[in-house]
N, C-alpha and C positions, 0 to 999 in steps of 0.2 A: 650167341651170347645168352647166358642165363640171367634171368632177372630175379632178384630177391626182394622180398617185401620188407620195408622198413617202416615201423609205425612212426607216426609223428611224435615229436618230443612231448606234446601236451598228453598224449596217451601214457607216456612212461611216467609222467608226474602224477597223474591221477591213479595209476596202478600202484605207484610207491606209497600213496596215502592210504590205499585199500589194505596193502600188505603190512604197513607199519602200524595200523590201528590196534593190533594185538600186543604191541610193545609197551602199552601203558601199565601202570601199577595195578596189580590185582585188587579188587574191592575187599576191604576188610573193615571189621568193627572193633573199636577199641572198648573192651569190657574189662573194667577193673585193672587197667594198665597192661592187659594182655591182648594181642591182636588175633582175632579170630576171623578165618576166611568167611566170605559172605555165603558161599554155598553151604557151610556148616550151619550157619544161622537159618538159611532156608530149609534145610533138612529138619531142624528142630521145630520150626513153624509148621511145616508140613505134617510132622508126626503129631504134634499137639492138636492141630485142626482136625486130623483124621480120628483122634481119640474123641474129640467133642462131637464129631458126626456119629461115630459109634454110639455114644452115650445117648444122643438124640434118637437114633433109630432104635436102641434098646428100650427107651421109654414109651416109644410109640408102637412097640411090639412088632417090628418089621424084621422078618427072618430072611436072610440072604441065603442064596443056594449054595454058594462057594465063599464063605466068610474068609478062609484062609487066603484066598486069592483076591478078594475084593478090597479088603482093608489096606493091604500093602500097595495095591494098585492106586487106590484113592490117596494114599500118602504120597506116592510118587507123582500123581497128577497135581495135587495141591502143591508140592515142592517145586515142581517145574513151572506152575503158574505164578507162584510167588517170586520165582527168579525172573520170569519174563516181565512180570508188572514192575518190579523194582529195578532191574537192570536192563 
């Protein structure tokens, strides 16, 4: 006789909460009556902060080896950090 494994009902309940967590409404900001997704706001903040960092480094005469690679990567890191901090 072959035995099959049946998880206890509490495991099914906990797993259903884990999988249904993504079914909530997406985070959005209401800007002048129009809803913008939160990831778009995070990208804008990341771009602006990376420009500010570029200006600060330029005033201090810091030359980067690969600026075409460094600044987009900096914008991405800042964007993801803003997303993780706020959401």
